[in-house]
N, C-alpha and C positions, 0 to 999 in steps of 0.2 A: 556458511553461508554470503554468499556475496555482491554488494552493493553496488554499481556504478550512476552513477550519474552523471545526464546531462539536459543542457538547454536548449530548448524544441521554442520556434515560432511562440505559441503562448501560452510554455509556461518552462515546466523542468521534468523530464523521463526521466523517474527510476527506479532501474534495473533491479528485480533482488532477482537472488539462485540460490537454490540448496532446503536448508531443512528451518523452516519459520516459529521455531518455538523456544522454551524457557532460557537456552542457553542462549536461543541468539536473538531475543527478541528489544531487548536490551540496544544490542546495538543496531538497527532501527529505527528504533524510535529516537535515539540519538543523531544520524542522521537524518532525520527526520525533521527533532525539534534546531536545526542547524542555518534550514532551509534559507534564503532570507524574505523577511518579513516584508511580500508582496503582494495585491490582485497578481492570482495568474491559475494556474491550473500546473493539478500534478497528476501525470505521467503514471501510475501504479503500476508497472509489469510487474505482471507474477508467474508470465508462463514455466519460467523454469523454476515454481518449486516442487519441491517434494511432496513434503509434508505441513503439517497446518497445526499450530496447536491452540490452547484458550487463550498463550498470552500469543502471536502470531495474530488472531483473530483479535485479538486487545489494542496493539502497533498498530493494524491495516484500520480499525474502527479510530483512534486518534486520527488519525491520517489525514481524513476524511472534518476530523470536528479543529483539527488546528488550522485549514485552509481556506474555512465556511469569516471565523470573523473577519479573516483577511480578506474580505469577498470574491477570495477564487472558490476553485473547490477539486475536489480530487475524482478523478476516475481508473478505474481498472483496468488494466489492458491486457488481454488475453488469458484471465488465470486458468492453470494447468488444469484436469479434471479433479486433478484432488483437493484443489482450493472450490471448483465449482460446487465438488459435491455438500463440501463443507459449510460455505458460504450461504444454500438451499437449507442445508437443516437445522442454519441455523436463523435463518430468518434472513441473513443478513443480505443475503442478495438482491430484496424487499426494499430496500435501505443504503446500500448503497449506487454510484452509478457505474456502469461499463460500457468498452470502451467496442 
């Protein structure tokens, strides 16, 4: 998995590519927890995700929960078709915001 973080006008864009599973979820979790504590939008780009497991879903939900208390929000940007299917099957597509 590869994670790239960029500053954008209204917050931060985090581009995640590869597999988001038990072996890589902790890496994304650490990157999320290292984000500046500020009211901002996290644009989580999942267009390059090939596979996401339950551990990956947990971290995506964690990103959402990290942003809320700060007065910010998280939006998923262009999730891959596989991600969309998994998010839909788990009902997370009804909880999370999409661009």
